[in-house]
Every structure is written in structure tokens, then in C-alpha cells.
N, C-alpha and C positions, 0 to 999 in steps of 0.2 A: 311281295309285289314283283311280278314278272315284267321285264322290259324287253320288248321285241327289238332286236337290233336292226331289222329292216325298217321298222317304223321310225326309229331314232335317226338312222341315216337319211331317210326320206325327208323327215322334218328339218333336219340341219341343212340339207341340200336345198330344199325349197326356200327356206329362210334366206340363205345366201344369195340365191338367184333373185329373189324378191327384192332384197336390199340393193343389189347391183342395178336392177331395173329401175328402181325408184331414183337412185342417184343419177343414172343416165338420163332419165326422163325430165329431171328438173333443171336441166340447163348444161351449158358448156363449162366445165370445170377444168381449169389448168392446174396440172399437178406437176411437181418437179421432185424427182428423187435422186439423192446423191449419195454415194458411198465411196470412201476412200480409205485406203490403207497404204501407208508410206508417203512418199513425196508427191507433191501436186504436179501432175503431168499435163493438166489442162492449160496452164499458163495464165490463169486468172488470179494471179497473186495481187494483193493490195500493196500499191507503192505510192508514196506521197513524198515528193522532193520539193522543198521550197528554197529558192535561192534569192537572196537579197544582196544588193551591191550598194555600198556607200562610198562616194568619192569626196575626199576633203583635200584642201590645199593648205599646207602649212609652210610658211616661209618660202613660198614660191614653188614648193615641191608637192606634186600631186600624190596622194596616197589613197589606195583603194583597198576597202575592207569588204570581203566577201564572206557572208554568213550562209551556211548551208544547214537546214534542218530537215532531216529525213526520218520517216517512220514507216512501219510495215515491213514487208519482206523485201528490203532494199539491200542490194550488194554494193560493194565498193566500186565495182565496174559501172553500176547504174549511176552512182554519184559522179563519177569521173566523166561519163558520157553526158550527163546533164550539165556539168560545169563546162565541158568543151563547147556544147551548143550555146550556152549563155555567153561565154567568152567571145565566140565567133559573132554572135548576134550583136553584141555591144562593142565590137572591135577592141577587145582588151587582150593584151599580150600576157599570156599565163606565166611566162618566164621572167617577167619584170620583177626586180627585187622589192619594189614599193607595194606589192600586192600581199595582203595578209588574208589567208583563207582559214576559216574556222568551220569545222565540220562536226555536227552533232547528229548521230544516228540512234533512234529509239526503236526497239523492236516491238 
């Protein structure tokens, strides 16, 4: 059985063009293609930092317990930045010796 290369190429080309025309004619399709080698340079890293503050008074002395749970692509600098923001927002002196800070980072 002899296969003519021109007919084979013409058939494959027409099928590809027909498929593209069909896809384009059936509507607006949003496609997203992503390819990455190495570090993420786009900056869309997933970061989740939860800070909870518990203030208690024992024998007239106020004690502050700060619990930080972080997950994802979180760096130490990210946690420190978030702690500084929370401390400033709640008027807490981070150098106070009655503050106990517990940091948990899960990758």
C-alpha cells in the first residue's frame, strides 16, 4: 500500500485547521499557560500568617501571649513585618519583658 506524502500532509493540516476553527467558533475560551524553571519571579507566592494575641492579668501584672502561625512561602522577614504591624496596631511594646512570642512556620 502506497501512501502519498502530499495527501498525508494535506489531511493533517486540514484537520488541524478545522479543529482550531471549531474551537474558536464555539465561544470565548480563557486559557492560561504557565511554565517555570527555578525560582518564582512573578511574586505570586502563597503566604498565610495568622497572629493571635492573648492578654491576661495575674497578680496585677499584665502578661501578653502572642501566637504566630505561618504557612506557605513565608520568610522570617515576613513574620517580623506582620508582627510589627500588629504590635503598632494594638499599641503593644515589643520590647516589654512580659510578652511571650511563639512562632510556628509550616512550609
